[in-house]
N, C-alpha and C positions, 0 to 999 in steps of 0.2 A: 594582479597577475591573471586571478582566477573569478572576478566583480561579484565574491565574496566576503565580509569580512571574515574575522576567527569564527564568533559564534557558528553562522552559519556553516563555515567548515566544516564544524565539530559533528553540527546535524546531520551532513552531509556523503563524513566519512565511507568508505565500503569497508572498511571493514569488520570484521566479524560480530556477535551482536553482542560477543560482551565484552567486547571491550568499547565499543561503542555507546552502551550503557554506561561505563567506568567509567570513560572520561567524558559523560554527561555530564553525569552526576555530584564528581569530583568538581569541575567546573561551575556547577551551577551553586554548590557547596559553598565555593571556593568565593568564587564573587560575589552571591548573596550574603554569605554569613560575614565576610569579608568587611566588603560595606557597608552594611548595618552598621558595625562594627567602628567604620571608618569616616561614615555619616555621624557619628556619636562625638567623636574623634573631631570634626572640621565646626558643628556648634557650638561644641564648647570652645575651642580655638576663637572663631568668631565674636563671640560675648568676654571673651580675656580681653582681647581687644579694645569691646564695646565698654566692658566693665568701667574703665581709666578716664571713659567721656557722660556713661552713667547708670550706675547703679540701678536695678530692677531684685523687685523684692522678692525673698523665694519663699512658698510654703509649702510646709511639712504632712503629707499623708499616710502615715504608720513608712513604710521603710520605704518608700517614693518621698523625693526629695526637688518640689517642680518651681524648676528657675523659670521664670517669667520670663526672664532672656532668652535663653532659649530654648523657648516655645514659641517668642514671637519669629526665633529667625528662621527655624527649622520652615514653620508657615510662610516667612515670607520665602526661601525658596520654594518648596512647594508652588505657590502662588504661581513665580516668575514660568516654574516647569509646565504647569498646569496650561501656562498660556495659553502654551505649543509654539511662539516664534524663534523659532532657529536663529533671522534675523538680529532680532530685540539681544535675544539671548549671549548672542557672538557677540555682540558693541558693548554688552555685558561682562561680557569676562574678559576681553580683551579691555575694556577701561581698569578694569577693577587689577590686571593683571600689572600696567603698565605703572597705576598709580602704584600697588605693592612694591614693585621694582625698584622707583623712587623713591619710596619713602626707607626701606633701605640699605640703599644706594649715597643719596643722604647720611642718614644716620651712623653709618663707613666711613663717610669724608669727615664728618663731625670726631666723631671715634679719633681719627690721626695714628692707629695702630704702628705697628712695632711689625716693620713689613718682612724683616728678616727672619721676622718670630711668624708670621704670618708660612710664608716661606716655609719655612722646617716642620710648619702642618701637615706638608704635601707625605713628608716622611711615615708612612704606614707603622703603629707603636700601640697593644692596649693589653690592658692585663686582663686576667678572667675576668671581672668584675665586672668590666665593662662592655660584656656580648650582647648581653639584650641593649643598649644604648646605640651599636654598633648594628644591631639588627634591624631597630625600632629604626637609625638616619637612613637606612640603605631600603627599608620599606617605603618611608617617605617620599624614597629619590625616585624608585621603580617601582611605583605602584599598578601594582598590577593589573588594576581595570582598566589601568590609559593604556595598553597593552590592545585590549579589545574596542576600548574607547574610538582611539588613534585611526583601524585600522576601520569601523564606523564611517568616521571621517572623513577618512582615507579613499573609501568607497565611495562614497555622494559628490568629492570633491572631482576623482582623476576615473577618468573611464580608457583609458586607453595606456597599452605596455611601455608609448613615448614618455608618455608623463612617469616613468621609476626613478630618472635623473629631477626632478619639478618636490615630488615626493621624498628623494633622499637631502636635498638640499633643507627643505623643509625642517627636517626632523633635525640635521645637522644644529641649521640657525635658531631652533626652539630650546636642543640641548644645551649648547653654549652658553643662550641667553640665561638658561634656569641653571647650570652653575655659575654662570655665575653672583646671582641674586641668592644663592641656596648659600656658594660663600662670602657675601654679605651678612647672611642670615646670622652665620656661623660666627663671625668673628664680631657681632652686635653681641650675641649671647654670651660670647667668652669675655669680653669683655663687661657685660653689668657685674656690681660688687657685691648683688644679695647671694648667699648663701642659701637657705632654704626660701625656692621659688615655689607655690602653691594657688597666687592667685596672681590679677592684673595688679592688685597696690602692692603687692611684693617686686613683680616686674618692675611697674614703673617709682618706687622707691630707690632703687637700684642704677636706671640710669637718671633719675636726679639727682642725684648727689654729682656723677661724673659730670652731664655735662648739660643741668637747666630743667626748667620746666618744657620745654621745645622738642627735646629729642626723645623724650616720653612721650609725647604724640606724635612723636612721629614712628616712632616702635610701634603704637599702639592702633592707627591706622594700617602699617601695617600686615599686622598680626589681622585686622578686621576684615581687610582686602582679599587677607590669601587664604583665609576661615571659609567668609560668604563663597569665592572663589572652587574651590573644594564641594563644600555644599553642596552648588549646581552642579558639579559634574562628574558627583560619585553615585548621584541618584540615574540620574543623563546613562550613565554608562552600565551600573546594573542591568538599567530594561532593555537597554541592544542587547545586555547579553543573554539575556532571561528573553525574549524576544525571538533574540538569534534563534538559540536552540530549540526553543518550542518550533519555531517555523511559525510565530504570530507577526504582527502587523509590527515593523518596526517606526513608525508613522508617529511622534513625536503628540498627538490629538488622537493617537485610536485609544478602544479599551485597555487594549493591555499593555500598552506604554506608561499610559496612566494611573493603574493597576499596581504597576510594580514600580515607578516611583514614587507610588503612594506608600508604598511597603514601606520600602527602605528609610524615608525620610520619617514614613513615623516610630521604626526599629532606632532611628537613629537622636527621633525626641524622647523614646522611652527610656533608652542606653545613657543616656545625659542626664536622665532626670532619677541616678540610681544613689544618687550622691557622694559620685566617688569626686574626685577634687580633679577638677579640668586636666592641668598638668598628667595626674598619672592615665587618666580617661586616652588622650592622647598620646602617650607612651607607649599604651594598652592597644589600641589602634595601630599605629604604625612596628608593632611588633609584630602584629599576627598576620598585616601586610608583610613586614619580612620570612615569615613564618609560610606562609601560600604561596607566595612568589616563584620557589623552588616548582612547588606544582604546575603554576602556569606558563611560566617559561621551558621549564621540561617538554611540555608539550609544544609549543612554537614550534624549539629546536628541532625536533624530532618532525615535524610539518614539511620547514623551511630542508628537508635534509629528500621529500616525496616527491621522485618524477611525477608518481601519476596526480598531483594535486598539481605543481610547479613547471612540470615538464624541466626545460633549457632552463629554465629562472633559480632551478631549486641552488644551496648554497652550494658552495666547493667545499672539499673535506678538510681545508686548513682553518675556513670560517666555521666549522661543526665541530670541530676538534676545541678552538678557542672558545666558543660558545660555550663550549659541554663542560671547560675546565672553569670557564664562570659561575656557570650552575652548580660545580662541583662545591664550590666557596661558598656560593649564597645557602645549600642546600647543609653544609658542615654547620658553617653559622646560626642555623634553623634548628638545626637537631639541638644545638649546643644549649640556644634558650631551652628549648623543650625541657634538655633535662633538669637544666638550672632550674629553674619552676618547680619541680618536684624532687630536685634536692639530689638527682644523681649525676657524679662527679663524672667527667667524660673527655 
């Protein structure tokens, strides 16, 4: 509606200098730090799938644990982004997402779950010790940086207010398909017989005992495709946000974009080389996303209600009210997780 993405809106907002500085610093920190943590989880997740096919050597350098597989995956992601070909990236991402979806959906069919129990899973219920897992699940489903990435891609794809209906259809289709695949992943995870999963071998062992050798390779490929997809989008989104807010060029071939992408991928490789178990690293990254989500979504809800920004396209009071309710829910979960980490009852 404005011809700008979310990061450009932040840098061009007409509010007071203090508010502008605070919101800019907040988003830069959230996206920069969050994406660096998330990238480490992406790299570790990709290697988790790759491990089932081939396990690379590990080198210990003091406190650093250099997993050659993680390093190669990070370099592969950086090389594809450095090439600066949006069409090639788009085709790679589409292929990976389709293959990932087919892998997890096919595994779900092989599992033949009890559909009554699956439907029962739609009834919300949890225990206090499960809050961090809930926040991590929300953080991996509504990834904060995706909100910025999508706005940048929408700006490039659509230019007229009449295109709003196409964008909404695109979002609905993406969320429905994403939700379907996410449910398939949860079902596959629930069917795993392993009680302690910290490596690819633990994961594949639980699947192999149930469905033979075939299913574990489907899951492995699903993890590999999912991790590699996010390994490409996280640095790209961070680069778009950083460059948009700072007023730098958002061209993927520009120095500013390449520099931002290099920093995020580099930090992701470093974080994934600290000797933290892959599963724990992924959980920490998703938990960080869940905690950062209220920061980013709260700003978006506020902007969407500003008539001086969107004019007649502002959210209705009903939409804003629903948005605030969802925001309060995610905020409460995020605060609960923070207090849990510090051992404070909430």
